[in-house]
C-alpha positions in Angstrom: 66.5 -54.7 4.6 66.8 -51.0 4.3 65.2 -48.7 1.8 66.2 -45.3 0.7 64.4 -42.8 -1.1 67.0 -40.0 -2.6 67.1 -36.9 -4.4 70.1 -37.1 -7.3 72.2 -33.8 -5.6 72.9 -35.6 -1.9 73.5 -38.9 -3.7 75.9 -37.5 -6.2 77.7 -35.7 -3.2 78.0 -38.9 -1.3 79.2 -40.9 -4.3 82.0 -38.3 -5.0 83.0 -38.6 -1.5 82.9 -42.3 -0.9 81.2 -43.9 -3.9 84.1 -46.0 -4.8 84.3 -47.9 -1.6 80.4 -48.0 -0.9 79.9 -49.2 -4.9 83.2 -51.4 -4.7 82.8 -53.1 -1.8 79.2 -54.1 -2.5 77.9 -52.0 0.3 75.3 -50.0 -2.0 74.0 -53.5 -3.3 72.3 -54.3 0.0 70.1 -51.5 0.0 66.7 -50.8 -1.9 67.6 -47.2 -3.4 65.1 -45.2 -5.3 65.4 -41.9 -7.0 62.2 -39.5 -6.3 61.0 -37.9 -9.6 60.4 -34.1 -9.8 56.6 -33.3 -9.2 56.9 -29.5 -8.5 54.2 -28.1 -10.6 52.3 -31.1 -10.8 51.1 -32.0 -7.8 47.3 -32.4 -6.9 46.6 -30.3 -3.8 44.0 -32.5 -1.5 41.2 -30.4 0.1 40.6 -30.9 3.9 42.8 -32.7 6.1 45.3 -35.8 5.4 43.2 -39.0 6.9 45.9 -41.6 7.6 43.7 -44.6 7.4 46.3 -47.5 8.3 49.0 -45.4 10.4 47.0 -46.3 13.6 47.2 -50.0 12.9 51.0 -49.5 12.1 51.6 -48.0 15.1 49.8 -50.8 17.0 51.5 -53.4 15.3 54.9 -51.8 15.8 54.1 -51.1 19.4 53.0 -55.0 20.0 56.4 -56.1 18.4 58.8 -53.6 20.8 56.7 -54.8 23.8 57.2 -58.9 22.8 61.0 -57.7 22.6 61.2 -55.9 25.9 59.5 -59.1 27.7 62.4 -61.3 26.2 65.0 -58.8 27.2 64.0 -58.8 30.7 63.6 -62.6 30.5 67.2 -62.7 29.8 66.5 -65.1 26.6 65.8 -63.9 23.2 64.4 -66.5 20.9 64.6 -65.9 17.3 61.6 -67.6 15.6 62.5 -69.6 12.2 60.5 -68.7 9.2 60.1 -71.2 6.3 58.5 -71.1 2.7 55.9 -73.2 1.7 56.6 -75.7 -0.7 55.4 -73.7 -3.6 57.1 -70.8 -2.4 60.2 -72.5 -2.4 59.6 -73.8 -6.0 59.1 -70.2 -7.0 62.4 -68.7 -5.0 64.6 -71.3 -7.3 62.8 -70.2 -10.2 63.5 -66.5 -9.8 66.9 -67.2 -8.8 67.5 -69.1 -12.1 66.2 -66.3 -14.1 68.3 -64.0 -12.4 71.5 -65.9 -12.6 70.6 -66.2 -16.5 70.4 -62.3 -16.8 74.1 -61.9 -15.3 75.3 -63.2 -18.7 77.1 -60.9 -21.0 74.6 -58.4 -22.7 71.6 -59.3 -20.4 69.8 -56.8 -18.3 71.6 -57.5 -15.0 75.1 -57.7 -16.5 75.9 -54.3 -15.6 74.8 -54.1 -11.9 75.8 -57.8 -11.0 76.7 -56.5 -7.7 73.2 -55.6 -7.0 71.7 -58.7 -8.7 73.8 -61.3 -6.8 72.0 -59.8 -3.6 68.8 -59.9 -4.9 67.3 -62.8 -3.6 68.6 -62.3 0.0 67.0 -59.0 -0.2 63.7 -60.7 -1.6 63.9 -63.5 1.2 64.5 -60.7 3.8 61.5 -58.8 3.0 59.0 -61.7 2.4 59.8 -62.8 5.8 59.3 -58.9 7.1 56.2 -58.9 5.1 55.0 -62.2 6.5 56.1 -61.5 10.3 54.4 -58.1 10.3 51.2 -59.1 9.0 51.2 -62.0 11.7 50.8 -65.0 9.4 50.9 -67.8 11.6 51.6 -70.5 8.4 54.9 -70.6 6.6 55.7 -67.8 4.1 53.4 -68.2 1.0 54.2 -67.8 -2.6 52.0 -64.7 -2.6 53.8 -62.9 0.0 57.2 -64.0 -1.9 55.7 -62.5 -5.1 54.7 -59.2 -3.6 58.3 -59.0 -2.2 59.9 -59.9 -5.6 57.7 -57.0 -7.2 58.9 -54.4 -4.8 62.6 -55.4 -5.6 62.0 -55.5 -8.9 61.3 -51.9 -9.0 64.2 -51.0 -7.3 66.2 -53.1 -9.9 65.4 -50.5 -12.6 66.2 -47.6 -10.1 69.4 -49.2 -9.4 70.5 -49.6 -13.2 69.5 -46.3 -13.8 71.4 -44.6 -10.8 74.2 -46.8 -11.1 74.6 -48.5 -14.5 77.4 -47.2 -16.9 74.7 -47.6 -19.6 72.6 -45.0 -18.0 75.4 -42.7 -16.7 74.4 -39.2 -18.1 77.7 -36.7 -18.4 77.6 -33.8 -16.0 77.6 -31.3 -18.6 74.5 -32.8 -20.1 72.7 -32.6 -16.7 73.9 -29.2 -16.0 72.4 -28.2 -19.6 69.2 -29.8 -18.7 68.8 -28.0 -15.4 69.8 -24.7 -17.4 67.1 -25.3 -20.0 64.3 -25.9 -17.4 65.3 -22.7 -15.5 65.1 -20.6 -18.7 61.8 -22.1 -19.6 60.1 -21.7 -15.9 61.6 -18.2 -15.5 61.8 -16.4 -18.8 60.1 -18.3 -21.6 56.9 -16.7 -22.7 55.6 -18.6 -25.4 56.8 -18.6 -29.2 55.5 -15.3 -30.0 57.7 -13.4 -27.5 61.3 -12.3 -28.2 63.0 -13.0 -24.8 66.5 -11.8 -23.9 68.5 -12.8 -20.9 71.8 -11.4 -19.6 74.8 -13.4 -19.7 75.2 -12.6 -15.8 71.8 -14.1 -15.5 72.9 -17.5 -17.4 76.0 -17.8 -15.4 73.9 -17.2 -12.2 
């Protein structure tokens, strides 16, 4: 599973260049793609240095997995571990899969992004297995882990729909007008009691 957090402009350039092939082939549907919200001007400046509480533990876990893999490479025998769901996790998996299938119908929420929706359970399963393995659980994959993986994918469903659904596609002229209005507000507007004039050349620039 691959997660991509992108700004709109570089994503737009990529889609203009290779979008039809990447979307049409179902390639983009295999990723968890999210757009970042603009937070400039609203970010909270933290006092003091950033404390990376969990980063050392993350590094330790990754190093452990890499060492384990190197040992397998040196032995010449790479053994794949088989992970399974618990019975209640299996039941929940089928329940989620059925709800997704129902939402592919005409007029339903997933109908206009069927390419991503058809890959959802594959991604949920991979993500649940990754979370299970990374946390070094010894039992089968639990329903709790499955639910957490599903919540992450659900967030990306809304992001995928916003970025790629024809229902949410905004004309480029409207996007440009929005950017222009935002620029005027930030750079020139001084309040309702001021008569502000901006030259045509400044607007064109």
